[in-house]
VMD Tcl script that builds the backbone (N, CA, C; Angstrom):
set m [mol new atoms 417]
animate dup $m
set s [atomselect $m all]
$s set {name element resname resid chain x y z} {
  {N N MET 1 A 222.538 142.274 138.818}
  {CA C MET 1 A 221.915 143.386 138.883}
  {C C MET 1 A 220.927 143.421 139.444}
  {N N ILE 2 A 220.557 144.202 140.558}
  {CA C ILE 2 A 218.956 144.484 140.328}
  {C C ILE 2 A 218.428 145.536 139.531}
  {N N LEU 3 A 217.237 145.234 139.067}
  {CA C LEU 3 A 216.557 147.000 138.094}
  {C C LEU 3 A 215.126 146.987 138.846}
  {N N ARG 4 A 214.379 147.744 139.203}
  {CA C ARG 4 A 213.202 148.065 139.227}
  {C C ARG 4 A 212.453 148.618 138.035}
  {N N LEU 5 A 211.335 148.005 138.248}
  {CA C LEU 5 A 210.282 148.423 137.179}
  {C C LEU 5 A 208.719 149.116 137.760}
  {N N THR 6 A 208.450 150.101 137.385}
  {CA C THR 6 A 207.554 151.106 137.477}
  {C C THR 6 A 205.566 151.252 136.212}
  {N N LYS 7 A 205.151 150.753 137.131}
  {CA C LYS 7 A 203.719 150.680 135.985}
  {C C LYS 7 A 202.723 151.929 136.774}
  {N N GLU 8 A 202.173 152.281 135.897}
  {CA C GLU 8 A 201.460 153.743 136.863}
  {C C GLU 8 A 199.592 153.268 136.379}
  {N N PHE 9 A 198.543 153.390 137.315}
  {CA C PHE 9 A 197.203 153.067 137.336}
  {C C PHE 9 A 196.744 154.021 137.639}
  {N N ASP 10 A 195.387 154.713 137.297}
  {CA C ASP 10 A 194.355 155.483 137.861}
  {C C ASP 10 A 193.453 154.431 138.068}
  {N N PHE 11 A 192.421 155.129 139.279}
  {CA C PHE 11 A 191.164 154.104 139.457}
  {C C PHE 11 A 190.352 155.822 139.900}
  {N N GLN 12 A 189.190 155.347 140.113}
  {CA C GLN 12 A 188.474 156.181 140.848}
  {C C GLN 12 A 187.998 155.517 142.292}
  {N N MET 13 A 187.311 156.282 143.450}
  {CA C MET 13 A 186.714 155.665 144.429}
  {C C MET 13 A 186.512 156.343 145.267}
  {N N ALA 14 A 185.441 156.166 145.759}
  {CA C ALA 14 A 184.697 157.010 146.588}
  {C C ALA 14 A 185.175 156.055 148.203}
  {N N HIS 15 A 185.327 156.919 149.262}
  {CA C HIS 15 A 185.509 156.410 150.477}
  {C C HIS 15 A 184.814 157.390 151.306}
  {N N THR 16 A 184.583 156.698 153.122}
  {CA C THR 16 A 184.479 157.978 154.164}
  {C C THR 16 A 185.179 157.184 155.266}
  {N N LEU 17 A 186.184 158.757 156.061}
  {CA C LEU 17 A 186.786 158.145 157.063}
  {C C LEU 17 A 185.291 157.701 158.468}
  {N N SER 18 A 185.005 156.535 159.265}
  {CA C SER 18 A 184.291 156.971 160.319}
  {C C SER 18 A 184.912 157.363 161.548}
  {N N ALA 19 A 184.096 158.935 161.680}
  {CA C ALA 19 A 184.742 159.156 163.099}
  {C C ALA 19 A 185.717 159.947 162.953}
  {N N TYR 20 A 186.226 160.507 161.524}
  {CA C TYR 20 A 187.383 161.036 161.391}
  {C C TYR 20 A 186.370 162.499 161.867}
  {N N ASP 21 A 187.197 163.751 162.122}
  {CA C ASP 21 A 187.104 164.882 162.924}
  {C C ASP 21 A 187.297 165.790 161.664}
  {N N GLY 22 A 187.139 165.560 160.372}
  {CA C GLY 22 A 187.227 166.370 159.342}
  {C C GLY 22 A 186.490 166.145 158.157}
  {N N LYS 23 A 186.639 167.373 157.397}
  {CA C LYS 23 A 185.505 167.040 156.107}
  {C C LYS 23 A 185.485 165.209 155.445}
  {N N CYS 24 A 186.563 164.448 155.575}
  {CA C CYS 24 A 186.315 163.231 155.440}
  {C C CYS 24 A 185.705 162.428 155.493}
  {N N ARG 25 A 184.723 162.562 156.543}
  {CA C ARG 25 A 184.490 161.809 157.634}
  {C C ARG 25 A 182.626 161.959 156.311}
  {N N ASN 26 A 182.447 162.723 155.473}
  {CA C ASN 26 A 181.432 162.888 154.672}
  {C C ASN 26 A 182.149 161.532 153.372}
  {N N ILE 27 A 181.197 161.446 152.621}
  {CA C ILE 27 A 181.323 160.416 151.539}
  {C C ILE 27 A 181.815 161.178 150.209}
  {N N HIS 28 A 182.977 160.803 149.951}
  {CA C HIS 28 A 183.886 161.588 149.061}
  {C C HIS 28 A 184.591 160.771 148.522}
  {N N GLY 29 A 185.345 161.484 147.213}
  {CA C GLY 29 A 185.773 160.493 145.972}
  {C C GLY 29 A 187.256 160.999 145.451}
  {N N HIS 30 A 187.992 159.970 145.059}
  {CA C HIS 30 A 189.016 160.631 144.723}
  {C C HIS 30 A 189.422 160.170 143.483}
  {N N ASN 31 A 190.569 160.267 142.632}
  {CA C ASN 31 A 191.026 160.206 141.106}
  {C C ASN 31 A 192.293 159.651 141.721}
  {N N TYR 32 A 192.432 158.415 142.116}
  {CA C TYR 32 A 193.447 157.670 142.584}
  {C C TYR 32 A 195.086 157.826 141.559}
  {N N ARG 33 A 196.129 157.811 141.920}
  {CA C ARG 33 A 197.016 157.066 140.630}
  {C C ARG 33 A 197.955 156.003 141.637}
  {N N LEU 34 A 197.917 155.276 141.085}
  {CA C LEU 34 A 198.765 153.817 141.704}
  {C C LEU 34 A 200.074 153.720 141.012}
  {N N PHE 35 A 201.050 153.793 141.658}
  {CA C PHE 35 A 202.535 153.688 141.439}
  {C C PHE 35 A 202.746 151.965 141.660}
  {N N VAL 36 A 203.183 150.892 141.126}
  {CA C VAL 36 A 203.411 149.377 141.296}
  {C C VAL 36 A 204.924 149.890 140.923}
  {N N THR 37 A 205.452 149.473 141.833}
  {CA C THR 37 A 207.464 148.894 141.654}
  {C C THR 37 A 207.781 147.749 142.092}
  {N N VAL 38 A 207.950 146.837 140.770}
  {CA C VAL 38 A 208.829 145.492 141.353}
  {C C VAL 38 A 210.380 145.569 141.199}
  {N N GLU 39 A 211.003 144.755 141.228}
  {CA C GLU 39 A 212.346 144.462 141.620}
  {C C GLU 39 A 212.726 142.946 141.465}
  {N N GLY 40 A 213.797 143.205 140.487}
  {CA C GLY 40 A 214.430 141.854 140.295}
  {C C GLY 40 A 215.646 141.898 139.280}
  {N N GLU 41 A 216.088 140.531 139.409}
  {CA C GLU 41 A 217.147 140.829 137.783}
  {C C GLU 41 A 216.529 140.425 136.557}
  {N N PRO 42 A 216.848 140.750 135.456}
  {CA C PRO 42 A 216.682 140.680 134.327}
  {C C PRO 42 A 216.604 139.191 133.766}
  {N N ILE 43 A 216.223 138.409 132.995}
  {CA C ILE 43 A 215.974 136.725 133.014}
  {C C ILE 43 A 217.022 137.111 131.421}
  {N N ASP 44 A 218.039 136.119 131.795}
  {CA C ASP 44 A 219.217 136.007 131.227}
  {C C ASP 44 A 219.409 134.460 130.441}
  {N N ASP 45 A 218.624 134.659 129.405}
  {CA C ASP 45 A 218.279 133.001 128.785}
  {C C ASP 45 A 217.644 133.128 127.605}
  {N N ALA 46 A 218.731 133.547 126.230}
  {CA C ALA 46 A 218.232 133.815 124.969}
  {C C ALA 46 A 217.440 133.072 124.263}
  {N N GLY 47 A 217.023 131.830 125.038}
  {CA C GLY 47 A 215.720 130.952 124.593}
  {C C GLY 47 A 214.575 130.860 125.367}
  {N N ASN 48 A 214.224 132.409 126.011}
  {CA C ASN 48 A 213.066 132.674 126.870}
  {C C ASN 48 A 212.723 133.966 125.895}
  {N N ALA 49 A 211.533 134.148 125.394}
  {CA C ALA 49 A 210.732 135.123 124.811}
  {C C ALA 49 A 210.619 136.323 125.870}
  {N N LYS 50 A 211.030 136.469 126.789}
  {CA C LYS 50 A 211.092 137.478 128.179}
  {C C LYS 50 A 212.571 137.633 128.537}
  {N N ASN 51 A 213.559 137.129 127.400}
  {CA C ASN 51 A 214.900 137.576 127.704}
  {C C ASN 51 A 215.274 139.198 128.338}
  {N N GLY 52 A 215.906 139.564 128.739}
  {CA C GLY 52 A 216.418 140.801 129.169}
  {C C GLY 52 A 215.740 141.715 129.866}
  {N N MET 53 A 214.352 140.661 130.356}
  {CA C MET 53 A 213.290 141.568 131.035}
  {C C MET 53 A 213.635 141.251 132.753}
  {N N VAL 54 A 212.262 141.728 133.759}
  {CA C VAL 54 A 212.846 141.699 134.996}
  {C C VAL 54 A 211.172 140.939 135.208}
  {N N MET 55 A 210.347 141.492 134.333}
  {CA C MET 55 A 208.837 140.938 134.412}
  {C C MET 55 A 208.273 141.719 133.050}
  {N N ASP 56 A 207.582 141.129 132.459}
  {CA C ASP 56 A 206.783 142.143 131.310}
  {C C ASP 56 A 205.722 142.941 132.516}
  {N N PHE 57 A 205.811 144.421 131.475}
  {CA C PHE 57 A 204.618 145.493 132.064}
  {C C PHE 57 A 203.918 144.687 131.699}
  {N N SER 58 A 202.916 143.853 130.745}
  {CA C SER 58 A 201.771 143.552 130.467}
  {C C SER 58 A 201.395 143.016 131.820}
  {N N ASP 59 A 201.996 141.764 132.298}
  {CA C ASP 59 A 202.086 141.036 133.787}
  {C C ASP 59 A 201.887 141.619 135.011}
  {N N ILE 60 A 202.758 142.933 134.812}
  {CA C ILE 60 A 202.760 143.823 135.970}
  {C C ILE 60 A 200.829 144.537 135.913}
  {N N LYS 61 A 200.689 144.885 134.842}
  {CA C LYS 61 A 199.029 145.318 134.636}
  {C C LYS 61 A 198.530 144.487 134.712}
  {N N ARG 62 A 198.745 142.916 134.647}
  {CA C ARG 62 A 197.490 142.026 134.383}
  {C C ARG 62 A 197.080 141.739 135.925}
  {N N LEU 63 A 197.996 141.988 136.712}
  {CA C LEU 63 A 198.177 140.962 138.187}
  {C C LEU 63 A 197.792 143.002 138.888}
  {N N THR 64 A 197.996 144.035 138.720}
  {CA C THR 64 A 197.781 144.681 139.239}
  {C C THR 64 A 195.944 144.950 139.459}
  {N N GLU 65 A 195.966 144.617 137.702}
  {CA C GLU 65 A 194.212 145.266 137.591}
  {C C GLU 65 A 193.246 143.985 138.091}
  {N N GLN 66 A 193.901 142.975 138.468}
  {CA C GLN 66 A 193.282 141.369 138.628}
  {C C GLN 66 A 192.860 142.009 140.232}
  {N N CYS 67 A 194.187 142.455 141.188}
  {CA C CYS 67 A 193.970 142.240 142.442}
  {C C CYS 67 A 193.282 143.393 142.908}
  {N N ILE 68 A 193.554 144.845 142.134}
  {CA C ILE 68 A 193.574 146.116 142.713}
  {C C ILE 68 A 192.116 146.904 141.965}
  {N N ILE 69 A 192.494 147.266 140.946}
  {CA C ILE 69 A 192.141 147.838 139.717}
  {C C ILE 69 A 190.445 147.667 140.091}
  {N N GLU 70 A 190.168 146.327 139.768}
  {CA C GLU 70 A 188.924 145.982 139.506}
  {C C GLU 70 A 187.945 145.974 140.530}
  {N N PRO 71 A 188.684 145.401 142.056}
  {CA C PRO 71 A 187.937 145.774 142.614}
  {C C PRO 71 A 187.616 146.605 143.414}
  {N N PHE 72 A 188.684 147.634 143.382}
  {CA C PHE 72 A 188.613 148.800 144.032}
  {C C PHE 72 A 187.838 150.018 142.874}
  {N N ASP 73 A 187.836 150.250 141.739}
  {CA C ASP 73 A 187.792 151.147 140.866}
  {C C ASP 73 A 185.774 151.430 140.771}
  {N N HIS 74 A 185.946 152.938 141.088}
  {CA C HIS 74 A 184.495 152.824 140.658}
  {C C HIS 74 A 183.311 152.392 142.197}
  {N N ALA 75 A 184.688 152.271 143.184}
  {CA C ALA 75 A 183.612 151.259 144.373}
  {C C ALA 75 A 183.337 152.390 145.407}
  {N N PHE 76 A 183.137 151.970 146.432}
  {CA C PHE 76 A 182.530 153.079 147.703}
  {C C PHE 76 A 183.756 151.855 148.580}
  {N N VAL 77 A 184.292 152.244 149.351}
  {CA C VAL 77 A 184.957 151.619 150.404}
  {C C VAL 77 A 184.728 152.321 151.841}
  {N N VAL 78 A 184.212 151.595 152.532}
  {CA C VAL 78 A 184.215 152.000 153.966}
  {C C VAL 78 A 184.536 150.754 154.929}
  {N N PRO 79 A 184.616 150.845 155.924}
  {CA C PRO 79 A 184.950 150.445 157.034}
  {C C PRO 79 A 184.150 149.045 157.902}
  {N N GLU 80 A 184.428 148.675 157.903}
  {CA C GLU 80 A 182.837 147.690 158.940}
  {C C GLU 80 A 182.604 148.187 159.869}
  {N N GLY 81 A 181.132 147.955 159.990}
  {CA C GLY 81 A 180.902 148.929 160.823}
  {C C GLY 81 A 180.060 150.249 161.000}
  {N N SER 82 A 180.493 150.959 159.981}
  {CA C SER 82 A 179.644 152.233 159.277}
  {C C SER 82 A 178.617 151.929 158.966}
  {N N PRO 83 A 177.815 152.899 159.123}
  {CA C PRO 83 A 176.383 152.827 158.841}
  {C C PRO 83 A 176.535 152.710 157.270}
  {N N PHE 84 A 177.870 152.468 156.252}
  {CA C PHE 84 A 177.396 152.623 154.879}
  {C C PHE 84 A 177.897 150.917 154.673}
  {N N ASP 85 A 178.043 150.321 155.269}
  {CA C ASP 85 A 178.584 148.964 155.068}
  {C C ASP 85 A 177.404 148.111 154.816}
  {N N HIS 86 A 176.095 148.273 154.663}
  {CA C HIS 86 A 175.188 147.530 153.938}
  {C C HIS 86 A 174.552 148.476 153.282}
  {N N ILE 87 A 174.634 149.387 152.139}
  {CA C ILE 87 A 174.239 149.493 150.672}
  {C C ILE 87 A 174.046 148.840 149.969}
  {N N GLU 88 A 172.932 149.208 149.626}
  {CA C GLU 88 A 172.831 147.588 148.506}
  {C C GLU 88 A 172.790 148.468 146.863}
  {N N GLY 89 A 172.628 147.783 145.709}
  {CA C GLY 89 A 172.758 148.723 144.344}
  {C C GLY 89 A 174.144 149.135 144.261}
  {N N THR 90 A 174.988 149.101 144.744}
  {CA C THR 90 A 176.550 149.714 144.580}
  {C C THR 90 A 177.244 148.520 144.919}
  {N N LYS 91 A 178.736 149.403 144.098}
  {CA C LYS 91 A 179.930 148.669 144.463}
  {C C LYS 91 A 180.409 148.771 145.363}
  {N N LEU 92 A 180.311 147.894 146.415}
  {CA C LEU 92 A 180.712 148.254 147.705}
  {C C LEU 92 A 181.945 147.209 148.430}
  {N N VAL 93 A 182.813 148.025 148.695}
  {CA C VAL 93 A 183.814 147.023 149.397}
  {C C VAL 93 A 184.326 147.542 150.934}
  {N N VAL 94 A 183.734 146.463 151.858}
  {CA C VAL 94 A 183.640 146.769 153.262}
  {C C VAL 94 A 185.358 146.217 153.670}
  {N N VAL 95 A 185.631 146.960 154.538}
  {CA C VAL 95 A 187.008 146.703 154.935}
  {C C VAL 95 A 187.433 146.773 156.080}
  {N N PRO 96 A 188.373 145.766 156.582}
  {CA C PRO 96 A 187.974 145.902 158.156}
  {C C PRO 96 A 189.134 146.820 158.713}
  {N N TYR 97 A 189.733 148.185 157.929}
  {CA C TYR 97 A 190.131 149.162 158.539}
  {C C TYR 97 A 189.826 150.473 157.956}
  {N N GLN 98 A 190.256 151.689 158.529}
  {CA C GLN 98 A 190.009 152.929 158.505}
  {C C GLN 98 A 190.553 153.076 156.319}
  {N N PRO 99 A 189.943 153.178 155.602}
  {CA C PRO 99 A 190.141 153.092 154.556}
  {C C PRO 99 A 191.153 154.910 153.734}
  {N N THR 100 A 191.964 154.647 155.196}
  {CA C THR 100 A 192.641 156.069 154.250}
  {C C THR 100 A 194.424 155.585 153.310}
  {N N CYS 101 A 194.200 156.250 152.878}
  {CA C CYS 101 A 195.720 155.773 151.799}
  {C C CYS 101 A 196.577 155.074 152.390}
  {N N GLU 102 A 197.370 155.370 153.586}
  {CA C GLU 102 A 198.325 154.364 154.494}
  {C C GLU 102 A 197.517 153.016 154.376}
  {N N ASN 103 A 196.763 152.980 154.950}
  {CA C ASN 103 A 195.404 151.647 155.147}
  {C C ASN 103 A 195.567 151.234 153.712}
  {N N LEU 104 A 195.011 151.692 152.991}
  {CA C LEU 104 A 194.730 151.303 151.636}
  {C C LEU 104 A 196.278 150.470 150.684}
  {N N LEU 105 A 197.355 151.416 151.049}
  {CA C LEU 105 A 198.153 150.705 150.056}
  {C C LEU 105 A 198.821 149.707 151.226}
  {N N MET 106 A 198.815 149.549 152.488}
  {CA C MET 106 A 199.419 148.323 153.526}
  {C C MET 106 A 198.247 147.296 152.292}
  {N N HIS 107 A 196.988 146.972 152.432}
  {CA C HIS 107 A 196.255 146.472 151.917}
  {C C HIS 107 A 196.488 145.878 150.290}
  {N N PHE 108 A 196.558 146.953 149.335}
  {CA C PHE 108 A 197.162 146.740 148.268}
  {C C PHE 108 A 198.460 146.017 148.536}
  {N N ALA 109 A 199.262 146.070 148.897}
  {CA C ALA 109 A 200.532 145.285 148.919}
  {C C ALA 109 A 199.964 143.567 149.201}
  {N N ARG 110 A 199.406 143.726 150.109}
  {CA C ARG 110 A 199.476 141.648 151.189}
  {C C ARG 110 A 198.341 141.317 149.575}
  {N N LEU 111 A 197.657 142.135 148.509}
  {CA C LEU 111 A 196.913 141.509 147.888}
  {C C LEU 111 A 197.955 141.266 147.119}
  {N N LEU 112 A 198.877 142.131 146.212}
  {CA C LEU 112 A 199.624 141.807 145.205}
  {C C LEU 112 A 200.994 141.358 144.960}
  {N N ALA 113 A 201.920 141.643 146.579}
  {CA C ALA 113 A 202.756 140.863 146.777}
  {C C ALA 113 A 203.236 139.263 146.225}
  {N N PRO 114 A 201.898 138.363 146.804}
  {CA C PRO 114 A 201.777 137.012 146.705}
  {C C PRO 114 A 201.861 136.355 145.007}
  {N N GLN 115 A 201.701 137.306 144.337}
  {CA C GLN 115 A 201.479 137.379 143.076}
  {C C GLN 115 A 202.562 136.799 142.318}
  {N N MET 116 A 203.360 137.911 142.735}
  {CA C MET 116 A 204.726 137.832 142.166}
  {C C MET 116 A 205.027 136.953 141.860}
  {N N PRO 117 A 205.836 136.549 140.274}
  {CA C PRO 117 A 206.406 135.598 139.758}
  {C C PRO 117 A 207.795 135.075 140.476}
  {N N GLN 118 A 208.112 134.366 140.316}
  {CA C GLN 118 A 209.633 133.426 141.378}
  {C C GLN 118 A 210.661 134.412 140.486}
  {N N GLY 119 A 211.379 135.129 141.421}
  {CA C GLY 119 A 212.907 136.166 141.137}
  {C C GLY 119 A 212.362 137.551 141.100}
  {N N VAL 120 A 210.957 137.736 141.348}
  {CA C VAL 120 A 210.279 139.210 141.002}
  {C C VAL 120 A 209.870 139.287 142.752}
  {N N ARG 121 A 209.931 140.604 142.660}
  {CA C ARG 121 A 209.634 140.979 144.300}
  {C C ARG 121 A 208.507 142.563 143.791}
  {N N LEU 122 A 207.807 142.677 144.811}
  {CA C LEU 122 A 207.277 143.642 144.723}
  {C C LEU 122 A 207.912 144.875 145.805}
  {N N HIS 123 A 208.342 145.805 145.008}
  {CA C HIS 123 A 209.428 146.861 146.306}
  {C C HIS 123 A 208.531 147.296 146.735}
  {N N SER 124 A 208.041 148.502 146.109}
  {CA C SER 124 A 207.224 149.560 146.556}
  {C C SER 124 A 205.532 149.990 145.778}
  {N N LEU 125 A 204.759 150.349 146.636}
  {CA C LEU 125 A 203.993 151.576 146.078}
  {C C LEU 125 A 203.141 152.246 146.257}
  {N N ARG 126 A 203.129 153.168 145.527}
  {CA C ARG 126 A 202.983 154.881 146.086}
  {C C ARG 126 A 201.496 154.863 145.566}
  {N N LEU 127 A 200.705 155.740 146.391}
  {CA C LEU 127 A 199.049 155.882 145.836}
  {C C LEU 127 A 199.368 157.391 146.367}
  {N N HIS 128 A 198.840 158.327 145.007}
  {CA C HIS 128 A 198.246 159.514 144.825}
  {C C HIS 128 A 196.806 159.721 145.474}
  {N N GLU 129 A 196.594 160.545 146.642}
  {CA C GLU 129 A 194.822 160.512 146.747}
  {C C GLU 129 A 194.295 162.003 146.111}
  {N N THR 130 A 195.311 162.758 145.928}
  {CA C THR 130 A 194.880 164.064 145.179}
  {C C THR 130 A 196.357 164.484 144.374}
  {N N ASP 131 A 196.480 165.628 143.791}
  {CA C ASP 131 A 197.866 165.705 143.055}
  {C C ASP 131 A 198.689 166.207 143.796}
  {N N SER 132 A 198.453 166.331 144.860}
  {CA C SER 132 A 199.699 166.854 145.834}
  {C C SER 132 A 199.873 166.287 146.949}
  {N N SER 133 A 198.990 165.310 147.487}
  {CA C SER 133 A 199.248 164.347 148.516}
  {C C SER 133 A 199.172 162.699 148.231}
  {N N CYS 134 A 199.841 162.189 148.776}
  {CA C CYS 134 A 200.442 160.547 148.630}
  {C C CYS 134 A 200.930 160.043 149.541}
  {N N ALA 135 A 201.120 158.604 149.669}
  {CA C ALA 135 A 201.064 157.668 150.129}
  {C C ALA 135 A 202.287 156.807 149.986}
  {N N GLU 136 A 203.468 156.786 150.557}
  {CA C GLU 136 A 204.525 155.533 149.790}
  {C C GLU 136 A 205.065 154.091 150.876}
  {N N LEU 137 A 204.150 153.004 150.476}
  {CA C LEU 137 A 204.951 151.914 150.906}
  {C C LEU 137 A 206.406 151.205 150.681}
  {N N ILE 138 A 207.051 151.180 151.420}
  {CA C ILE 138 A 208.246 150.590 150.597}
  {C C ILE 138 A 208.751 149.372 151.608}
  {N N LEU 139 A 208.522 148.115 150.738}
  {CA C LEU 139 A 208.429 146.685 151.572}
  {C C LEU 139 A 210.154 146.183 151.822}
}
mol reanalyze $m
mol bondsrecalc $m
mol representation Tube
mol addrep $m
């Protein structure tokens, strides 16, 4: 029996979309909500402290904070070659892509999926950029 677990995270991040034809070409920020969903079979071993769990929620939290939240929370994310990709004195993350909600999700999946323990798979990520706008990646 395969079960899915989801944990929600909040973080703030600023970005700019280079050469974009709308307001988002300007520096702006969002209060992001990230939903991380993993799937697997519950552990069936009475001698295991995690018996009955697919994955401990605290482990999902630790891995997500390490791979995604710590590097991106309160950061300014810009694409390589942007006029802002060399600002000093700020938490700057330069990425090799346009930092859209969609591209961020794919990047986050590449960071998080390899960290899953044996028998657990990253199923999906959903990133809310605003209360009414989100993207979802199903792996």
